[in-house]
C-alpha positions in Angstrom: 8.1 -3.8 -20.8 4.3 -4.2 -21.0 2.2 -5.7 -18.2 1.5 -9.4 -18.3 -2.2 -8.5 -19.1 -3.4 -5.4 -20.8 -4.7 -2.8 -18.4 -6.7 0.3 -19.4 -5.3 3.5 -18.0 -8.0 5.2 -15.9 -7.6 8.5 -14.1 -10.4 9.0 -11.6 -11.6 12.5 -10.8 -11.8 14.2 -7.3 -15.2 13.3 -5.9 -17.0 15.0 -3.0 -19.5 13.5 -0.6 -17.3 10.8 1.0 -16.6 9.8 4.5 -13.3 8.3 5.6 -12.5 6.3 8.8 -8.9 5.9 9.8 -8.1 2.4 11.1 -4.8 1.9 12.8 -3.2 -1.6 13.2 -4.7 -5.0 12.8 -6.6 -4.7 16.1 -8.8 -2.1 14.4 -8.9 -2.9 10.7 -9.2 -6.7 10.7 -12.4 -6.6 12.9 -13.9 -3.9 10.7 -13.2 -5.8 7.5 -14.6 -9.0 8.9 -17.7 -7.2 10.1 -18.3 -5.8 6.7 -17.9 -9.3 5.1 -20.4 -10.6 7.6 -23.0 -8.0 6.5 -22.4 -8.5 2.8 -25.6 -9.3 0.9 -24.6 -9.1 -2.8 -20.9 -9.3 -3.5 -17.4 -9.1 -2.1 -14.2 -8.1 -4.0 -10.8 -8.7 -2.5 -7.5 -7.7 -4.2 -4.5 -8.6 -2.0 -0.8 -9.0 -2.3 0.4 -10.8 0.8 -1.8 -13.7 2.0 -0.3 -16.4 4.2 -2.0 -19.4 6.0 -2.5 -18.5 9.7 -5.1 -17.5 12.3 -6.4 -14.3 10.6 -6.4 -16.0 7.2 -8.6 -18.8 8.6 -11.0 -16.2 10.0 -11.3 -14.5 6.6 -11.8 -17.8 4.8 -14.6 -18.7 7.2 -16.2 -15.3 6.7 -15.9 -15.7 2.9 -17.4 -19.2 3.0 -20.3 -18.0 5.2 -21.0 -15.2 2.8 -21.0 -17.6 -0.1 -23.5 -19.8 1.7 -25.8 -16.8 2.0 -25.7 -16.4 -1.8 -23.1 -13.6 -1.8 -20.8 -13.6 -4.8 -17.2 -13.6 -3.6 -14.3 -12.8 -5.9 -10.7 -13.0 -4.6 -7.8 -11.7 -6.7 -4.4 -12.6 -5.2 -0.9 -12.0 -6.4 0.7 -15.3 -7.3 4.0 -14.5 -5.7 2.5 -12.8 -2.6 0.1 -15.7 -2.0 2.8 -18.4 -2.1 2.3 -18.8 1.6 -1.3 -19.7 1.2 -1.4 -23.5 1.8 -3.3 -25.8 -0.6 -5.7 -26.7 2.2 -6.8 -23.1 2.4 -7.2 -22.8 -1.4 -9.3 -26.0 -1.3 -11.6 -24.5 1.4 -12.2 -21.5 -0.8 -12.8 -23.5 -4.0 -15.1 -26.0 -2.2 -17.4 -23.0 -1.1 -17.7 -21.9 -4.8 -15.6 -18.8 -4.4 -14.0 -17.4 -7.5 -10.2 -17.4 -6.8 -7.8 -15.9 -9.3 -4.1 -15.2 -9.2 -2.3 -12.3 -10.9 0.7 -13.1 -13.1 1.5 -16.8 -12.1 5.3 -17.3 -11.8 6.9 -18.8 -14.9 10.4 -20.3 -14.9 12.7 -18.8 -17.4 10.9 -15.4 -17.6 12.5 -13.3 -14.9 11.5 -9.9 -16.1 7.8 -10.9 -16.5 7.9 -12.4 -13.0 8.9 -9.0 -11.6 5.5 -7.5 -12.4 3.3 -7.9 -9.3 -0.1 -6.8 -8.0 0.8 -5.0 -4.8 -2.6 -3.5 -4.2 -4.6 -4.1 -1.0 -8.3 -3.5 -1.3 -11.7 -4.9 0.0 -15.0 -3.8 -1.5 -18.3 -4.9 0.0 -21.7 -4.3 -1.8 -20.6 -0.9 -3.3 -21.1 0.3 0.3 -17.6 0.3 1.8 -14.1 -0.1 0.6 -11.0 -0.8 2.8 -7.8 0.6 1.3 -4.3 0.6 2.8 -1.1 -1.5 3.1 -2.0 -4.6 5.1 -1.7 -8.2 4.1 -3.8 -11.0 5.4 -1.2 -12.5 7.6 -0.6 -12.9 11.3 2.2 -10.4 11.3 -0.4 -7.7 11.7 -2.3 -9.4 14.6 -1.9 -8.1 18.1 -0.7 -11.3 19.6 2.2 -12.1 21.9 4.8 -10.0 20.0 4.6 -6.5 18.5 2.4 -6.5 15.4 3.6 -4.7 12.3 2.4 -1.1 12.3 -0.1 -0.5 9.4 -2.9 1.8 8.5 -6.1 1.2 6.5 -8.8 3.6 5.4 -12.5 2.7 5.4 -14.1 4.6 2.4 -17.8 5.4 2.1 -19.4 7.3 -0.7 -18.7 8.0 -4.4 -15.1 6.8 -4.3 -16.2 3.3 -3.5 -17.5 3.0 -7.1 -14.0 3.9 -8.4 -12.4 1.2 -6.3 -14.9 -1.2 -7.7 -14.0 -0.2 -11.3 -10.3 -0.6 -10.5 -10.9 -4.1 -9.3 -12.9 -4.9 -12.4 -10.1 -3.8 -14.7 -7.5 -6.1 -13.2 -9.9 -9.0 -12.8 -11.1 -8.8 -16.4 -7.5 -8.6 -17.6 -6.8 -11.8 -15.8 -10.2 -13.3 -16.9 -8.8 -13.3 -20.4 -6.9 -16.4 -19.4 -10.1 -18.3 -18.6 -11.1 -16.9 -15.2 -14.7 -16.1 -14.3 -15.9 -12.8 -15.6 -17.5 -10.4 -13.1 -21.2 -9.6 -13.5 -22.3 -6.0 -14.0 -22.8 -4.7 -10.4 -25.0 -1.7 -9.7 -23.1 1.4 -8.9 -24.8 2.1 -5.5 -22.0 4.2 -4.1 -22.6 7.3 -6.2 -24.7 9.0 -3.5 -23.0 11.4 -1.2 -22.8 10.3 2.4 -20.7 13.1 3.9 -18.6 16.1 2.8 -15.0 14.8 2.4 -13.3 15.0 -1.0 -11.3 12.1 -2.3 -9.6 10.6 -5.4 -8.5 7.1 -6.3 -5.1 7.0 -7.9 -3.6 3.9 -9.5 -0.2 2.9 -10.5 0.8 0.4 -13.2 4.1 -0.3 -15.0 4.9 2.6 -17.3 2.0 4.6 -15.8 3.4 6.2 -12.6 0.4 8.3 -11.6 1.0 7.8 -7.8 4.5 9.1 -8.1 3.3 12.0 -10.3 0.7 13.0 -7.8 3.2 12.9 -4.9 5.7 15.0 -6.8 3.1 17.6 -7.6 2.1 17.9 -4.0 5.7 18.1 -2.8 6.2 21.0 -5.2 3.1 22.9 -3.9 3.6 22.2 -0.2 3.4 25.2 2.0 3.8 24.1 5.6 4.6 20.4 6.2 5.6 17.2 4.4 5.3 14.1 6.6 5.9 10.7 5.0 5.7 7.2 6.4 6.9 4.3 4.3 8.2 0.8 4.8 10.8 0.9 2.1 12.6 4.1 1.3 14.5 4.1 -2.1 13.4 7.5 -3.4 14.1 8.8 -6.9 16.4 11.7 -7.4 13.5 14.0 -8.1 11.8 13.1 -4.8 15.0 13.5 -2.9 15.6 16.9 -4.5 12.1 18.1 -3.6 12.4 16.9 0.0 15.7 18.8 0.4 14.4 21.9 -1.3 11.3 22.0 0.9 13.4 21.6 4.1 15.8 24.4 3.1 12.8 26.7 2.5 11.7 26.2 6.1 9.0 23.6 5.7 8.5 20.9 8.3 9.8 17.8 6.4 9.8 14.5 8.3 10.3 10.9 7.4 8.9 8.0 9.4 10.9 4.9 8.5 11.5 1.4 9.9 14.1 0.9 12.6 16.1 -2.3 13.2 12.8 -4.3 13.0 12.1 -4.9 9.3 11.4 -7.8 7.0 14.0 -6.6 4.5 17.1 -5.4 6.2 19.0 -5.0 2.9 16.4 -2.5 1.6 16.8 -0.5 4.9 20.6 -0.4 4.5 20.3 0.7 0.9 17.9 3.5 1.7 20.0 4.8 4.6 22.7 5.9 2.2 20.5 8.9 1.5 20.3 10.1 5.1 23.5 12.2 5.0 22.3 14.7 2.4 18.7 14.7 3.6 19.8 15.6 7.2 22.2 18.2 5.9 19.3 19.9 4.1 17.2 19.9 7.3 14.9 16.9 6.7 14.1 15.2 10.0 14.4 11.4 10.0 12.6 9.1 12.5 13.0 5.3 12.8 10.2 3.5 14.6 11.7 1.4 17.3 9.2 -1.0 19.0 8.0 -2.7 15.8 8.1 -2.8 12.1 6.9 0.4 10.4 5.0 -1.0 7.5 2.4 1.8 6.9 2.4 3.9 3.7 1.0 7.4 4.6 1.7 10.8 3.1 0.6 14.1 4.8 1.3 17.3 2.8 -0.4 20.3 4.5 -4.0 18.9 4.5 -3.6 16.4 1.7 -3.6 12.8 2.8 -2.6 9.7 0.8 -3.0 6.2 2.2 -2.6 3.0 0.2 -0.2 0.3 -0.9 2.7 2.2 -2.5 6.0 2.7 -0.8 8.4 5.5 -1.7 10.8 3.3 -3.7 11.7 3.1 -7.3 10.8 -0.6 -7.5 7.2 0.0 -6.5 6.7 2.7 -9.1 8.3 0.7 -11.9 7.0 -2.8 -11.5 3.9 -3.0 -9.3 0.2 -2.4 -9.5 -0.4 0.0 -6.7 -3.4 1.9 -5.4 -3.8 5.0 -3.2 -6.8 6.9 -1.7 -6.1 10.6 -1.7 -8.2 12.8 0.6 -8.6 16.5 1.1 -10.3 16.8 4.5 -9.2 18.8 7.6 -10.6 16.3 10.0 -8.8 13.3 8.5 -5.6 15.4 8.2 -5.8 16.2 11.9 -6.2 12.5 12.8 -3.3 11.5 10.6 -1.1 14.3 12.1 -1.9 13.0 15.5 -1.0 9.4 14.5 2.3 10.7 13.1 3.0 12.6 16.4 2.4 9.4 18.4 4.7 7.5 16.1 7.4 10.1 16.3 7.4 9.7 20.1 8.1 6.0 19.7 10.9 6.6 17.3 14.6 7.4 17.3 15.3 10.7 15.6 18.7 10.8 13.9 20.5 14.1 14.2 23.3 14.9 11.7 26.1 14.8 14.2 25.0 11.4 15.5 24.5 10.0 12.0 27.9 11.1 10.9 29.5 9.2 13.8 27.9 5.8 12.9 30.4 2.9 12.8 32.3 2.0 9.7 30.5 -1.3 9.2 27.2 0.5 8.9 28.6 2.7 6.1 29.9 -0.5 4.4 26.4 -2.1 4.6 24.9 1.1 3.0 27.5 1.1 0.3 27.2 -2.6 -0.5 23.4 -2.9 -0.5 23.1 0.5 -2.3 25.3 -0.9 -5.1 23.2 -4.1 -5.3 20.0 -1.9 -5.5 21.4 0.2 -8.3 22.5 -2.9 -10.2 19.0 -4.4 -9.9 17.5 -1.2 -11.0 19.6 -1.0 -14.1 19.0 -4.6 -14.9 15.2 -4.3 -14.5 15.0 -1.2 -16.6 16.9 -2.7 -19.6 14.9 -3.1 -22.7 14.3 -6.8 -23.5 
């Protein structure tokens, strides 16, 4: 199946001269994103999947409106399904301020397969100066309020890679603009100058073009010491499972950080747990975060880091627009390793003997939801 709008397939090169700042949880990345919006002088580009009316959304709308009043051009590209929780009053506030608001692939009754194609990317670009990339949504679930916020990671990007993020936004916006939306002006590429020494690459995923999966598989094959992966939804392909097991048998430190009982999709968790047996038998270590929902999408293979929107599940790779920032930098790799270590301490590690003694009804849940997942996968992959 082709995407609802034609997208050019762009593969960006590795670029040196970048600086990357790791931002952990909404208490760090939301203030940083709002501060960047407050300092915007030319334009703001936001591409987001999950947006829901609430406290943090109101703050972002106020910041966007204030920027528009300063003469900043603001372009918001939201996924139509992911933004269904954005109330009409919020949409009216944005429109009244003269902000360009567009929705990717509006839902259509009677066209199920087309509706499955979603824009799952999470990106904010301000003035070709900074880009924020990761897995957050603009929703109160990530706010440090009374309860435990969802655990998520964003990366602030400075340097030449910012231009590539700008290009990726333009591609999707212009494809949607073919339906009558406002076209983007030609922005100057101000981010081409080096600001530091880190090397990075922007990697995009679109239906039929699984570049994120291809990159992950290549790094799993070449790993020498460790493979640490955090994902919110774990439905790996046979190839990825095989590489994880092979690496663990060869003595590499292979660990998975996955959601515990706190998750927004329990069925997906049960479906993914059916793979634990063989992974544990091969020596893969599996950790389930306990105090809150593990929503981050982070890969650390030796010193290679990948942070973005893509989970390790077949659905993401097949149907979603996804985006990842890859980095080769010892300093960032050390920071990510420290974050993983902290999360492991707050997790329950399943050992093989304990896992094999789980109650029968857990096995039944895994079998049932695993069957449903396989049925959905086969249905979605059928040729129309």
